[in-house]
One Martini backbone bead per residue (centre of mass of N, CA, C, O) as a GRO file, in nm:
protein
  525
    1UNK     BB    1   5.110  -5.782  -4.850
    2UNK     BB    2   5.220  -5.483  -4.891
    3UNK     BB    3   5.135  -5.200  -5.009
    4UNK     BB    4   5.204  -4.947  -5.167
    5UNK     BB    5   5.271  -4.637  -5.135
    6UNK     BB    6   5.141  -4.354  -5.149
    7UNK     BB    7   5.217  -4.055  -5.259
    8UNK     BB    8   5.016  -3.935  -5.017
    9UNK     BB    9   5.025  -3.972  -4.712
   10UNK     BB   10   4.996  -3.937  -4.409
   11UNK     BB   11   5.018  -3.634  -4.207
   12UNK     BB   12   5.238  -3.545  -3.944
   13UNK     BB   13   5.299  -3.376  -3.618
   14UNK     BB   14   5.557  -3.269  -3.394
   15UNK     BB   15   5.464  -3.003  -3.279
   16UNK     BB   16   5.575  -2.746  -3.461
   17UNK     BB   17   5.544  -2.642  -3.767
   18UNK     BB   18   5.730  -2.582  -4.080
   19UNK     BB   19   5.698  -2.745  -4.348
   20UNK     BB   20   5.369  -2.808  -4.267
   21UNK     BB   21   5.255  -2.543  -4.290
   22UNK     BB   22   4.902  -2.550  -4.376
   23UNK     BB   23   4.794  -2.850  -4.393
   24UNK     BB   24   4.524  -2.786  -4.220
   25UNK     BB   25   4.390  -2.602  -4.457
   26UNK     BB   26   4.525  -2.747  -4.711
   27UNK     BB   27   4.636  -2.959  -4.958
   28UNK     BB   28   4.750  -2.704  -5.131
   29UNK     BB   29   4.997  -2.457  -5.167
   30UNK     BB   30   4.965  -2.193  -5.314
   31UNK     BB   31   5.095  -1.891  -5.356
   32UNK     BB   32   4.892  -1.735  -5.183
   33UNK     BB   33   4.895  -1.928  -4.937
   34UNK     BB   34   5.195  -1.931  -4.888
   35UNK     BB   35   5.220  -1.623  -4.822
   36UNK     BB   36   5.014  -1.627  -4.591
   37UNK     BB   37   5.173  -1.835  -4.411
   38UNK     BB   38   5.496  -1.738  -4.455
   39UNK     BB   39   5.559  -1.506  -4.627
   40UNK     BB   40   5.800  -1.322  -4.717
   41UNK     BB   41   6.119  -1.306  -4.916
   42UNK     BB   42   6.443  -1.221  -4.886
   43UNK     BB   43   6.719  -1.160  -5.027
   44UNK     BB   44   7.057  -1.301  -5.064
   45UNK     BB   45   7.366  -1.345  -5.034
   46UNK     BB   46   7.594  -1.582  -5.068
   47UNK     BB   47   7.732  -1.548  -4.791
   48UNK     BB   48   7.477  -1.537  -4.614
   49UNK     BB   49   7.362  -1.811  -4.699
   50UNK     BB   50   7.601  -1.984  -4.611
   51UNK     BB   51   7.598  -1.891  -4.315
   52UNK     BB   52   7.318  -1.994  -4.252
   53UNK     BB   53   7.369  -2.294  -4.311
   54UNK     BB   54   7.597  -2.313  -4.094
   55UNK     BB   55   7.433  -2.216  -3.840
   56UNK     BB   56   7.218  -2.477  -3.886
   57UNK     BB   57   7.353  -2.735  -3.997
   58UNK     BB   58   7.302  -2.787  -4.302
   59UNK     BB   59   7.194  -3.085  -4.454
   60UNK     BB   60   7.137  -3.319  -4.654
   61UNK     BB   61   6.807  -3.498  -4.715
   62UNK     BB   62   6.888  -3.758  -4.922
   63UNK     BB   63   7.142  -3.917  -4.727
   64UNK     BB   64   7.444  -3.799  -4.720
   65UNK     BB   65   7.480  -3.517  -4.553
   66UNK     BB   66   7.585  -3.267  -4.689
   67UNK     BB   67   7.701  -2.963  -4.658
   68UNK     BB   68   7.552  -2.690  -4.793
   69UNK     BB   69   7.756  -2.458  -4.763
   70UNK     BB   70   7.993  -2.608  -4.895
   71UNK     BB   71   7.858  -2.655  -5.167
   72UNK     BB   72   7.802  -2.358  -5.237
   73UNK     BB   73   8.098  -2.262  -5.234
   74UNK     BB   74   8.199  -2.450  -5.459
   75UNK     BB   75   8.023  -2.333  -5.683
   76UNK     BB   76   8.115  -2.039  -5.665
   77UNK     BB   77   8.415  -2.093  -5.719
   78UNK     BB   78   8.382  -2.232  -5.998
   79UNK     BB   79   8.234  -2.000  -6.138
   80UNK     BB   80   8.456  -1.787  -6.110
   81UNK     BB   81   8.696  -1.942  -6.234
   82UNK     BB   82   8.529  -2.000  -6.520
   83UNK     BB   83   8.302  -1.789  -6.599
   84UNK     BB   84   8.028  -1.943  -6.501
   85UNK     BB   85   7.712  -2.006  -6.477
   86UNK     BB   86   7.513  -2.154  -6.271
   87UNK     BB   87   7.321  -2.435  -6.150
   88UNK     BB   88   6.996  -2.525  -6.026
   89UNK     BB   89   6.895  -2.823  -5.835
   90UNK     BB   90   6.609  -3.020  -5.777
   91UNK     BB   91   6.586  -3.319  -5.588
   92UNK     BB   92   6.277  -3.515  -5.648
   93UNK     BB   93   6.387  -3.797  -5.666
   94UNK     BB   94   6.178  -4.089  -5.560
   95UNK     BB   95   6.260  -4.436  -5.593
   96UNK     BB   96   6.195  -4.528  -5.312
   97UNK     BB   97   5.944  -4.717  -5.163
   98UNK     BB   98   6.003  -4.587  -4.851
   99UNK     BB   99   5.963  -4.294  -4.987
  100UNK     BB  100   5.764  -3.957  -4.935
  101UNK     BB  101   5.858  -3.670  -4.840
  102UNK     BB  102   5.912  -3.519  -5.112
  103UNK     BB  103   5.637  -3.566  -5.237
  104UNK     BB  104   5.479  -3.412  -5.028
  105UNK     BB  105   5.613  -3.138  -5.068
  106UNK     BB  106   5.569  -3.110  -5.381
  107UNK     BB  107   5.250  -3.139  -5.357
  108UNK     BB  108   5.193  -2.926  -5.096
  109UNK     BB  109   5.494  -2.738  -5.089
  110UNK     BB  110   5.647  -2.612  -5.351
  111UNK     BB  111   5.722  -2.310  -5.265
  112UNK     BB  112   5.928  -2.374  -5.045
  113UNK     BB  113   6.134  -2.499  -5.233
  114UNK     BB  114   6.158  -2.264  -5.434
  115UNK     BB  115   6.261  -2.058  -5.238
  116UNK     BB  116   6.538  -2.189  -5.182
  117UNK     BB  117   6.633  -2.210  -5.480
  118UNK     BB  118   6.603  -1.903  -5.550
  119UNK     BB  119   6.797  -1.801  -5.345
  120UNK     BB  120   7.043  -1.950  -5.461
  121UNK     BB  121   7.029  -1.842  -5.751
  122UNK     BB  122   7.063  -1.541  -5.681
  123UNK     BB  123   7.327  -1.565  -5.513
  124UNK     BB  124   7.487  -1.711  -5.771
  125UNK     BB  125   7.371  -1.622  -6.064
  126UNK     BB  126   7.156  -1.791  -6.178
  127UNK     BB  127   6.965  -1.901  -6.499
  128UNK     BB  128   6.905  -2.203  -6.390
  129UNK     BB  129   6.625  -2.430  -6.332
  130UNK     BB  130   6.593  -2.763  -6.193
  131UNK     BB  131   6.329  -3.017  -6.174
  132UNK     BB  132   6.326  -3.332  -6.025
  133UNK     BB  133   6.095  -3.599  -6.098
  134UNK     BB  134   5.881  -3.901  -6.067
  135UNK     BB  135   5.576  -3.820  -6.050
  136UNK     BB  136   5.283  -3.715  -6.167
  137UNK     BB  137   5.181  -3.542  -5.928
  138UNK     BB  138   5.445  -3.381  -5.902
  139UNK     BB  139   5.459  -3.254  -6.181
  140UNK     BB  140   5.196  -3.099  -6.164
  141UNK     BB  141   5.267  -2.925  -5.916
  142UNK     BB  142   5.528  -2.790  -6.026
  143UNK     BB  143   5.415  -2.664  -6.283
  144UNK     BB  144   5.210  -2.490  -6.134
  145UNK     BB  145   5.414  -2.330  -5.961
  146UNK     BB  146   5.570  -2.202  -6.193
  147UNK     BB  147   5.325  -2.060  -6.320
  148UNK     BB  148   5.254  -1.885  -6.066
  149UNK     BB  149   5.554  -1.736  -6.113
  150UNK     BB  150   5.630  -1.715  -6.426
  151UNK     BB  151   5.782  -1.983  -6.496
  152UNK     BB  152   6.017  -2.086  -6.756
  153UNK     BB  153   6.187  -2.202  -7.071
  154UNK     BB  154   6.201  -1.934  -7.194
  155UNK     BB  155   6.333  -1.713  -7.374
  156UNK     BB  156   6.441  -1.410  -7.193
  157UNK     BB  157   6.460  -1.499  -6.920
  158UNK     BB  158   6.623  -1.460  -6.629
  159UNK     BB  159   6.479  -1.740  -6.547
  160UNK     BB  160   6.511  -2.075  -6.625
  161UNK     BB  161   6.249  -2.325  -6.601
  162UNK     BB  162   6.246  -2.688  -6.538
  163UNK     BB  163   6.120  -3.017  -6.595
  164UNK     BB  164   6.230  -3.343  -6.486
  165UNK     BB  165   6.177  -3.676  -6.571
  166UNK     BB  166   6.192  -3.965  -6.367
  167UNK     BB  167   6.221  -4.271  -6.288
  168UNK     BB  168   6.114  -4.533  -6.064
  169UNK     BB  169   6.429  -4.546  -5.927
  170UNK     BB  170   6.696  -4.579  -5.729
  171UNK     BB  171   6.912  -4.432  -5.935
  172UNK     BB  172   6.760  -4.155  -6.001
  173UNK     BB  173   6.870  -3.991  -5.734
  174UNK     BB  174   7.127  -3.960  -5.839
  175UNK     BB  175   7.312  -3.701  -5.923
  176UNK     BB  176   7.414  -3.812  -6.199
  177UNK     BB  177   7.131  -3.885  -6.306
  178UNK     BB  178   7.002  -3.606  -6.299
  179UNK     BB  179   7.207  -3.467  -6.483
  180UNK     BB  180   7.169  -3.651  -6.725
  181UNK     BB  181   6.870  -3.586  -6.763
  182UNK     BB  182   6.910  -3.273  -6.794
  183UNK     BB  183   7.097  -3.344  -7.062
  184UNK     BB  184   6.902  -3.580  -7.216
  185UNK     BB  185   6.935  -3.836  -7.070
  186UNK     BB  186   6.943  -4.094  -6.884
  187UNK     BB  187   6.852  -4.192  -6.546
  188UNK     BB  188   7.181  -4.263  -6.515
  189UNK     BB  189   7.468  -4.351  -6.439
  190UNK     BB  190   7.774  -4.296  -6.628
  191UNK     BB  191   8.031  -4.469  -6.485
  192UNK     BB  192   8.121  -4.203  -6.338
  193UNK     BB  193   8.277  -3.969  -6.129
  194UNK     BB  194   8.133  -3.645  -6.058
  195UNK     BB  195   8.137  -3.305  -5.988
  196UNK     BB  196   7.882  -3.085  -5.984
  197UNK     BB  197   8.037  -2.824  -5.890
  198UNK     BB  198   8.201  -2.839  -6.167
  199UNK     BB  199   8.021  -3.065  -6.349
  200UNK     BB  200   7.704  -3.044  -6.493
  201UNK     BB  201   7.480  -2.876  -6.626
  202UNK     BB  202   7.613  -2.813  -6.928
  203UNK     BB  203   7.903  -2.803  -6.762
  204UNK     BB  204   7.816  -2.662  -6.509
  205UNK     BB  205   7.800  -2.546  -6.219
  206UNK     BB  206   7.622  -2.741  -5.957
  207UNK     BB  207   7.338  -2.708  -5.747
  208UNK     BB  208   7.259  -3.005  -5.574
  209UNK     BB  209   6.947  -3.073  -5.404
  210UNK     BB  210   6.718  -3.148  -5.191
  211UNK     BB  211   6.401  -3.061  -5.133
  212UNK     BB  212   6.413  -3.031  -4.821
  213UNK     BB  213   6.660  -2.851  -4.807
  214UNK     BB  214   6.530  -2.600  -4.938
  215UNK     BB  215   6.302  -2.573  -4.731
  216UNK     BB  216   6.483  -2.526  -4.485
  217UNK     BB  217   6.615  -2.269  -4.596
  218UNK     BB  218   6.353  -2.101  -4.609
  219UNK     BB  219   6.284  -2.109  -4.312
  220UNK     BB  220   6.552  -1.982  -4.205
  221UNK     BB  221   6.531  -1.713  -4.370
  222UNK     BB  222   6.273  -1.615  -4.216
  223UNK     BB  223   6.356  -1.675  -3.892
  224UNK     BB  224   6.633  -1.753  -3.840
  225UNK     BB  225   6.881  -1.908  -3.655
  226UNK     BB  226   6.776  -1.872  -3.367
  227UNK     BB  227   6.487  -1.977  -3.402
  228UNK     BB  228   6.560  -2.241  -3.538
  229UNK     BB  229   6.733  -2.342  -3.277
  230UNK     BB  230   6.477  -2.390  -3.081
  231UNK     BB  231   6.463  -2.646  -3.253
  232UNK     BB  232   6.585  -2.907  -3.120
  233UNK     BB  233   6.906  -2.968  -3.144
  234UNK     BB  234   7.198  -2.798  -3.116
  235UNK     BB  235   7.361  -2.982  -3.343
  236UNK     BB  236   7.047  -3.043  -3.480
  237UNK     BB  237   6.851  -2.839  -3.593
  238UNK     BB  238   6.516  -2.875  -3.614
  239UNK     BB  239   6.360  -3.059  -3.860
  240UNK     BB  240   6.213  -3.370  -3.980
  241UNK     BB  241   6.146  -3.599  -4.237
  242UNK     BB  242   5.938  -3.892  -4.222
  243UNK     BB  243   5.908  -4.236  -4.327
  244UNK     BB  244   5.650  -4.457  -4.214
  245UNK     BB  245   5.671  -4.815  -4.229
  246UNK     BB  246   5.557  -5.135  -4.256
  247UNK     BB  247   5.478  -5.250  -3.931
  248UNK     BB  248   5.201  -5.058  -3.959
  249UNK     BB  249   4.891  -4.902  -3.927
  250UNK     BB  250   5.021  -4.596  -4.015
  251UNK     BB  251   5.128  -4.471  -4.272
  252UNK     BB  252   5.381  -4.200  -4.278
  253UNK     BB  253   5.438  -3.851  -4.266
  254UNK     BB  254   5.676  -3.687  -4.041
  255UNK     BB  255   5.718  -3.404  -3.837
  256UNK     BB  256   6.023  -3.359  -3.646
  257UNK     BB  257   6.214  -3.302  -3.398
  258UNK     BB  258   6.502  -3.321  -3.294
  259UNK     BB  259   6.512  -3.570  -3.019
  260UNK     BB  260   6.300  -3.759  -3.070
  261UNK     BB  261   6.186  -4.050  -2.994
  262UNK     BB  262   6.156  -4.331  -3.176
  263UNK     BB  263   5.933  -4.478  -3.011
  264UNK     BB  264   5.719  -4.255  -3.059
  265UNK     BB  265   5.693  -4.283  -3.363
  266UNK     BB  266   5.610  -4.581  -3.363
  267UNK     BB  267   5.355  -4.542  -3.194
  268UNK     BB  268   5.202  -4.349  -3.387
  269UNK     BB  269   5.207  -4.578  -3.628
  270UNK     BB  270   5.162  -4.874  -3.501
  271UNK     BB  271   5.378  -5.041  -3.385
  272UNK     BB  272   5.529  -5.273  -3.240
  273UNK     BB  273   5.636  -5.280  -2.918
  274UNK     BB  274   5.844  -5.529  -3.021
  275UNK     BB  275   6.052  -5.512  -3.245
  276UNK     BB  276   6.268  -5.703  -3.428
  277UNK     BB  277   6.312  -5.450  -3.621
  278UNK     BB  278   6.481  -5.147  -3.759
  279UNK     BB  279   6.479  -4.966  -4.048
  280UNK     BB  280   6.728  -4.725  -4.119
  281UNK     BB  281   6.733  -4.519  -4.412
  282UNK     BB  282   6.646  -4.757  -4.569
  283UNK     BB  283   6.775  -4.958  -4.841
  284UNK     BB  284   7.066  -4.804  -4.745
  285UNK     BB  285   7.061  -4.902  -4.456
  286UNK     BB  286   6.996  -4.988  -4.106
  287UNK     BB  287   6.973  -5.216  -3.862
  288UNK     BB  288   6.784  -5.237  -3.557
  289UNK     BB  289   6.698  -5.308  -3.248
  290UNK     BB  290   6.484  -5.279  -2.986
  291UNK     BB  291   6.681  -5.140  -2.794
  292UNK     BB  292   6.782  -4.920  -2.987
  293UNK     BB  293   6.496  -4.802  -3.052
  294UNK     BB  294   6.445  -4.715  -2.753
  295UNK     BB  295   6.713  -4.517  -2.727
  296UNK     BB  296   6.667  -4.355  -2.967
  297UNK     BB  297   6.699  -4.062  -3.157
  298UNK     BB  298   6.632  -3.801  -3.379
  299UNK     BB  299   6.944  -3.842  -3.533
  300UNK     BB  300   7.238  -3.891  -3.669
  301UNK     BB  301   7.407  -3.949  -3.415
  302UNK     BB  302   7.220  -4.144  -3.260
  303UNK     BB  303   7.183  -4.359  -3.482
  304UNK     BB  304   7.486  -4.417  -3.519
  305UNK     BB  305   7.543  -4.515  -3.225
  306UNK     BB  306   7.326  -4.774  -3.274
  307UNK     BB  307   7.369  -4.848  -3.602
  308UNK     BB  308   7.230  -4.642  -3.767
  309UNK     BB  309   7.024  -4.429  -3.996
  310UNK     BB  310   6.884  -4.159  -4.156
  311UNK     BB  311   6.919  -4.062  -4.434
  312UNK     BB  312   6.600  -4.034  -4.601
  313UNK     BB  313   6.386  -4.098  -4.352
  314UNK     BB  314   6.345  -4.410  -4.321
  315UNK     BB  315   6.102  -4.612  -4.130
  316UNK     BB  316   6.117  -4.985  -4.060
  317UNK     BB  317   5.928  -5.201  -3.906
  318UNK     BB  318   5.924  -5.534  -3.759
  319UNK     BB  319   5.782  -5.813  -3.663
  320UNK     BB  320   5.781  -6.141  -3.508
  321UNK     BB  321   5.616  -6.303  -3.757
  322UNK     BB  322   5.862  -6.256  -3.941
  323UNK     BB  323   6.118  -6.303  -4.166
  324UNK     BB  324   6.398  -6.109  -4.184
  325UNK     BB  325   6.550  -6.251  -4.419
  326UNK     BB  326   6.317  -6.255  -4.618
  327UNK     BB  327   6.276  -5.953  -4.627
  328UNK     BB  328   6.567  -5.890  -4.724
  329UNK     BB  329   6.552  -6.051  -4.989
  330UNK     BB  330   6.345  -5.881  -5.131
  331UNK     BB  331   6.528  -5.628  -5.134
  332UNK     BB  332   6.779  -5.749  -5.269
  333UNK     BB  333   6.641  -5.816  -5.536
  334UNK     BB  334   6.557  -5.528  -5.601
  335UNK     BB  335   6.839  -5.398  -5.596
  336UNK     BB  336   6.951  -5.574  -5.826
  337UNK     BB  337   6.735  -5.474  -6.039
  338UNK     BB  338   6.840  -5.158  -6.015
  339UNK     BB  339   7.060  -5.173  -6.194
  340UNK     BB  340   7.256  -5.011  -6.448
  341UNK     BB  341   7.493  -5.202  -6.569
  342UNK     BB  342   7.801  -5.027  -6.549
  343UNK     BB  343   7.921  -5.226  -6.324
  344UNK     BB  344   8.037  -5.495  -6.160
  345UNK     BB  345   7.930  -5.455  -5.863
  346UNK     BB  346   7.633  -5.433  -5.976
  347UNK     BB  347   7.586  -5.644  -6.211
  348UNK     BB  348   7.718  -5.891  -6.032
  349UNK     BB  349   7.719  -5.850  -5.717
  350UNK     BB  350   7.415  -5.817  -5.638
  351UNK     BB  351   7.302  -6.084  -5.746
  352UNK     BB  352   7.503  -6.259  -5.586
  353UNK     BB  353   7.415  -6.164  -5.304
  354UNK     BB  354   7.118  -6.244  -5.326
  355UNK     BB  355   7.183  -6.543  -5.385
  356UNK     BB  356   7.331  -6.593  -5.118
  357UNK     BB  357   7.088  -6.540  -4.932
  358UNK     BB  358   6.914  -6.762  -5.054
  359UNK     BB  359   7.101  -6.995  -4.980
  360UNK     BB  360   7.084  -6.958  -4.675
  361UNK     BB  361   6.764  -6.998  -4.661
  362UNK     BB  362   6.808  -7.290  -4.843
  363UNK     BB  363   7.051  -7.473  -4.698
  364UNK     BB  364   7.369  -7.388  -4.742
  365UNK     BB  365   7.509  -7.301  -4.499
  366UNK     BB  366   7.822  -7.197  -4.412
  367UNK     BB  367   7.922  -7.165  -4.706
  368UNK     BB  368   7.706  -6.958  -4.794
  369UNK     BB  369   7.774  -6.744  -4.584
  370UNK     BB  370   8.067  -6.695  -4.669
  371UNK     BB  371   8.005  -6.616  -4.962
  372UNK     BB  372   7.832  -6.371  -4.889
  373UNK     BB  373   8.047  -6.209  -4.740
  374UNK     BB  374   8.248  -6.187  -4.974
  375UNK     BB  375   8.072  -6.042  -5.190
  376UNK     BB  376   7.989  -5.800  -5.017
  377UNK     BB  377   8.278  -5.698  -4.966
  378UNK     BB  378   8.357  -5.667  -5.275
  379UNK     BB  379   8.154  -5.429  -5.341
  380UNK     BB  380   8.281  -5.233  -5.166
  381UNK     BB  381   8.406  -4.932  -5.301
  382UNK     BB  382   8.357  -5.008  -5.648
  383UNK     BB  383   8.159  -4.818  -5.762
  384UNK     BB  384   8.008  -4.564  -5.974
  385UNK     BB  385   7.813  -4.554  -5.731
  386UNK     BB  386   7.602  -4.587  -5.438
  387UNK     BB  387   7.444  -4.854  -5.472
  388UNK     BB  388   7.642  -5.079  -5.385
  389UNK     BB  389   7.706  -4.971  -5.103
  390UNK     BB  390   7.414  -4.959  -4.991
  391UNK     BB  391   7.349  -5.260  -5.039
  392UNK     BB  392   7.582  -5.376  -4.870
  393UNK     BB  393   7.498  -5.245  -4.606
  394UNK     BB  394   7.228  -5.387  -4.580
  395UNK     BB  395   7.338  -5.681  -4.576
  396UNK     BB  396   7.534  -5.655  -4.336
  397UNK     BB  397   7.315  -5.568  -4.136
  398UNK     BB  398   7.149  -5.825  -4.150
  399UNK     BB  399   7.375  -6.016  -4.038
  400UNK     BB  400   7.406  -5.852  -3.761
  401UNK     BB  401   7.098  -5.830  -3.650
  402UNK     BB  402   7.019  -6.164  -3.721
  403UNK     BB  403   7.176  -6.408  -3.572
  404UNK     BB  404   6.963  -6.614  -3.481
  405UNK     BB  405   6.833  -6.657  -3.759
  406UNK     BB  406   7.090  -6.737  -3.902
  407UNK     BB  407   7.143  -6.991  -3.735
  408UNK     BB  408   6.881  -7.137  -3.809
  409UNK     BB  409   6.939  -7.152  -4.118
  410UNK     BB  410   7.227  -7.281  -4.111
  411UNK     BB  411   7.172  -7.524  -3.884
  412UNK     BB  412   6.824  -7.583  -3.908
  413UNK     BB  413   6.675  -7.477  -4.191
  414UNK     BB  414   6.526  -7.254  -4.008
  415UNK     BB  415   6.269  -7.043  -3.831
  416UNK     BB  416   5.943  -7.100  -3.903
  417UNK     BB  417   5.887  -6.845  -4.082
  418UNK     BB  418   5.731  -6.633  -4.268
  419UNK     BB  419   5.710  -6.415  -4.547
  420UNK     BB  420   5.500  -6.125  -4.546
  421UNK     BB  421   5.575  -5.845  -4.677
  422UNK     BB  422   5.613  -5.548  -4.511
  423UNK     BB  423   5.792  -5.430  -4.721
  424UNK     BB  424   5.796  -5.196  -4.951
  425UNK     BB  425   5.702  -5.217  -5.297
  426UNK     BB  426   5.635  -5.204  -5.592
  427UNK     BB  427   5.357  -5.291  -5.769
  428UNK     BB  428   5.529  -5.513  -5.939
  429UNK     BB  429   5.724  -5.583  -5.735
  430UNK     BB  430   5.957  -5.847  -5.749
  431UNK     BB  431   6.230  -6.009  -5.856
  432UNK     BB  432   6.379  -6.261  -5.938
  433UNK     BB  433   6.698  -6.335  -5.959
  434UNK     BB  434   6.709  -6.389  -6.261
  435UNK     BB  435   6.573  -6.103  -6.329
  436UNK     BB  436   6.809  -5.927  -6.192
  437UNK     BB  437   6.978  -5.986  -6.427
  438UNK     BB  438   7.145  -5.874  -6.665
  439UNK     BB  439   7.119  -5.962  -7.005
  440UNK     BB  440   7.343  -5.804  -7.209
  441UNK     BB  441   7.163  -5.638  -7.361
  442UNK     BB  442   7.125  -5.381  -7.621
  443UNK     BB  443   7.040  -5.076  -7.722
  444UNK     BB  444   6.997  -4.957  -8.067
  445UNK     BB  445   7.066  -4.704  -8.317
  446UNK     BB  446   6.972  -4.623  -8.648
  447UNK     BB  447   7.055  -4.316  -8.785
  448UNK     BB  448   6.960  -4.371  -9.089
  449UNK     BB  449   6.642  -4.416  -8.980
  450UNK     BB  450   6.587  -4.213  -8.776
  451UNK     BB  451   6.290  -3.975  -8.709
  452UNK     BB  452   6.189  -3.892  -8.413
  453UNK     BB  453   5.915  -4.006  -8.285
  454UNK     BB  454   5.938  -4.124  -7.962
  455UNK     BB  455   5.795  -4.399  -7.878
  456UNK     BB  456   6.015  -4.549  -7.710
  457UNK     BB  457   6.014  -4.355  -7.454
  458UNK     BB  458   5.726  -4.443  -7.354
  459UNK     BB  459   5.799  -4.749  -7.287
  460UNK     BB  460   6.133  -4.696  -7.193
  461UNK     BB  461   6.245  -4.452  -6.986
  462UNK     BB  462   6.487  -4.595  -6.838
  463UNK     BB  463   6.656  -4.605  -7.140
  464UNK     BB  464   6.481  -4.370  -7.284
  465UNK     BB  465   6.544  -4.040  -7.409
  466UNK     BB  466   6.472  -3.723  -7.507
  467UNK     BB  467   6.618  -3.488  -7.661
  468UNK     BB  468   6.621  -3.159  -7.760
  469UNK     BB  469   6.581  -3.278  -8.075
  470UNK     BB  470   6.387  -3.553  -8.035
  471UNK     BB  471   6.598  -3.764  -7.995
  472UNK     BB  472   6.731  -4.047  -7.888
  473UNK     BB  473   6.862  -4.151  -7.567
  474UNK     BB  474   7.073  -4.423  -7.504
  475UNK     BB  475   7.165  -4.652  -7.296
  476UNK     BB  476   7.497  -4.774  -7.206
  477UNK     BB  477   7.340  -5.061  -7.125
  478UNK     BB  478   7.213  -5.315  -6.985
  479UNK     BB  479   6.926  -5.490  -6.998
  480UNK     BB  480   6.714  -5.552  -6.779
  481UNK     BB  481   6.507  -5.813  -6.732
  482UNK     BB  482   6.252  -5.634  -6.634
  483UNK     BB  483   6.285  -5.466  -6.936
  484UNK     BB  484   6.285  -5.656  -7.188
  485UNK     BB  485   5.992  -5.649  -7.290
  486UNK     BB  486   5.982  -5.340  -7.344
  487UNK     BB  487   6.219  -5.329  -7.538
  488UNK     BB  488   6.087  -5.510  -7.753
  489UNK     BB  489   5.839  -5.325  -7.796
  490UNK     BB  490   5.997  -5.077  -7.893
  491UNK     BB  491   6.105  -5.211  -8.146
  492UNK     BB  492   5.824  -5.281  -8.276
  493UNK     BB  493   5.715  -4.969  -8.271
  494UNK     BB  494   5.913  -4.870  -8.469
  495UNK     BB  495   5.845  -4.722  -8.778
  496UNK     BB  496   6.167  -4.711  -8.884
  497UNK     BB  497   6.345  -4.952  -8.782
  498UNK     BB  498   6.588  -4.826  -8.572
  499UNK     BB  499   6.544  -5.032  -8.347
  500UNK     BB  500   6.760  -5.244  -8.146
  501UNK     BB  501   6.890  -5.562  -8.036
  502UNK     BB  502   7.183  -5.651  -7.885
  503UNK     BB  503   7.357  -5.929  -7.857
  504UNK     BB  504   7.525  -6.129  -7.663
  505UNK     BB  505   7.753  -6.310  -7.574
  506UNK     BB  506   7.737  -6.623  -7.454
  507UNK     BB  507   7.924  -6.562  -7.190
  508UNK     BB  508   7.726  -6.317  -7.075
  509UNK     BB  509   7.490  -6.556  -6.980
  510UNK     BB  510   7.514  -6.664  -6.693
  511UNK     BB  511   7.515  -6.788  -6.423
  512UNK     BB  512   7.592  -6.746  -6.122
  513UNK     BB  513   7.878  -6.640  -6.010
  514UNK     BB  514   8.192  -6.651  -5.867
  515UNK     BB  515   8.252  -6.370  -5.698
  516UNK     BB  516   8.515  -6.150  -5.721
  517UNK     BB  517   8.701  -5.877  -5.696
  518UNK     BB  518   8.825  -5.905  -5.978
  519UNK     BB  519   8.560  -5.960  -6.135
  520UNK     BB  520   8.420  -5.689  -6.064
  521UNK     BB  521   8.597  -5.463  -6.032
  522UNK     BB  522   8.547  -5.116  -6.143
  523UNK     BB  523   8.372  -4.794  -6.165
  524UNK     BB  524   8.644  -4.649  -6.156
  525UNK     BB  525   8.892  -4.440  -6.297
   0.00000   0.00000   0.00000
């Protein structure tokens, strides 16, 4: 099986670099080298900055692709209407195992990201900057970059800047998870959808965007929209960062102009000449076949036309020697285990869908396939965050892309190929379906005993974070089975005996149910 991707894999560039300028000179651009390579940056008014973003058609690079200029105007409008200063947040949380582009930027070019965020902060009149990161190496790099600029969270500064650490989980990169973490809670969706532009960090209007998005803004602010538009496609100008892994000889992060053929990128990474399929957009993305991958170019529009997705820029080919349904089952199990456990479509639907795919692979026949289609369809559009929708999209794409293999498993008992595990997962691997189901147990704190030692947060940061007062903020959600052991250890380690696990009612821990749309309910208010 493939090893997990390193924090900073090989970095390549097609054409002239923009985001990765200077990478050939040093491993990390400190402030002095950054200014030497990129030059100074002049401040801009809010209107000019929004117009710049609109002129270059800048969209979020974290997956959703929301227009940055529109988001910025919404924050400015809410700030003026409420008479409250906004907050700017850099979302560098990268919990998907197939993505490393933001980690590369934060580790090697942190000041380019800070340039864009500080431009936005000054234009909006923000006095708070938050940088959310996932990995140790990234946190070290960002803290060093803030120190090089004399930025900190000390009172009295014109702009207070701080780093928030989030666990390496799929849901940690959700906007609502990042905001919740910045507010001192666990990095998990709160169970309801709120617009960050209206109510975000500290209840203030919040401009939250992906790390690469801010870096692109900084590049465009320096060179102007006309020169920026000379690179890439007219309707999607500039470059994009891609993470290429899976069945490749050289996993890499690569900066390419939009419009470059996908087949050329795959060739550079050493992918099979005729891939069985290419997963585009990562584990919330879509599979495309060899013909589509040959015809597609790197752009949102082109990939969407052939049934793919740019998403967060992850590209994962698989070769003909592995079972594509088995590969997809590994990812489906992992996605189910990543649930925040706070709404029915995620807590019940995703494990049921992964179990359904397992049934199909293990001789369940047409009835198992029909049940899988039903539960996957029932999950769509009903979650409290984007994780259920993205996971359902991945599963539906699997069923559409590999129809011959599906027929072999449903009608003939299998395709005759092993599952080689070429798609990257975290170092701990992935959980079996039983472990993917939330336990139903919850962590609880006895506040009459808690003394704020904080030891529990070190053991299970996915569920417990320390608030500004040093006391734990505990997720109001079921403890996932893959975290149950650490949750029990956190209880044992509490010197004040203030932490406990509340047991579920007996009926809350069944085997996989026959999940219906009504049973799933909805995570939306």
